[in-house]
Steps between C-alpha positions, in 0.01 A plus 500: 500500500852392565601534865789720584803326664509537871732757657469388867816468676641149587432420860507200737705175429584596135656815599686343790629230265645764254682675783647168621625416159655834429673485847641161421632620168667797646665301784627250237634794307676648802670172574646470144585886505701452838683212337576713178623786720742280687632362178544854364679596816731208499599563135540873555222595247318825542135469377279781360158447387286740290124547529281718292168509299516414123669767301680680772828449311667254739653281222678799344603609827645167582673457162680834538584392871656164375698694251633742739584239762645220296851622506501565869313192619409146388128562445210298390125520463182303535195620325139419570224528251158339438560359150792625304879508523515842328654663811756241544610508139526884521705478815732254356640761268693621803700173475445393864329171613126544469214253559140544426225377758170446325227509753200409286193621693676584814514888538841503705825316565526279797805374673487150374491645143824676575661198653411283200623768255831503676563134425817481292636823629801500741415792736866527574556638164261800567538814693164660424164325388213706373136357517261665276141427618189464291331832422269534802490724808267274713597131520883551519471689823421182704783289366849509622751379247812502725610845363714746688343813338159530335423786268153636412500682175225715357527753199410852465224407256324292772406802722619627835236303698647153431632456860166591652319247265752224574634566852587128587767463238656836597505383857674183415761662279824664594535748221269688276609564140316751290557410135474679159607836647568633158116495440417695821433822346290360224299294740458799740633283772519668840824376648448663842144351533632151411772530749257610769271204411779265537613640840129497615490131442864423602670777701872514436491286190799576258398622155684518176374662184640349184479484116646192365468649152680819561716377779375759763549359848658166387840599634344546844313179488803292368731650773233430774511130387882494535456661854238236604714226374819637685294540829372149462844354457630703799223375729558141389872528587 
């Protein structure tokens, strides 16, 4: 009879080694992220990162955001994906600078990937840079990318308990965006419960409900970006 695989937890030296390697990787990432943040500050670039699970609608949300902002600011985007450049080609329709970061088997973006992708771009030519992370609500929570503002997005079709299932990413984000608001009624989405769950995990966290398809909430979001940029410039001066 074939033996079943062991499900015993890793203990002892092997577990210690895993912890040491992970700690080293995160420390190295933080060093690069601090350097990126300094470069962004020196160039006056406001950086916004987007994190969500696959299918939450962050690419459409970003596409509509770029279109809305391109006449007000010099905007650009970096897009992370495991294998394809589909999102980058889609965002390029906004006619702003876009680069794809293909991560292969890595389930998140790291600061070094961002630094490499920026090669050839003059940050002094930008006002706002968006970084769309790989679709994942777990790994990206641990990796600083040098951003000023981190958004966590989840759609009405994913359920109201998303914040309770993935508290770490909500605790490391600055703003929660509930997407696909036009489907809320069909999905029987309880907005009040979703808000309560977000506030349970992260008390006081700002929340915006949007539909990139219908435009609901997008003006509020775009205006908030303009406010953040203005406040950042004021603080820098």
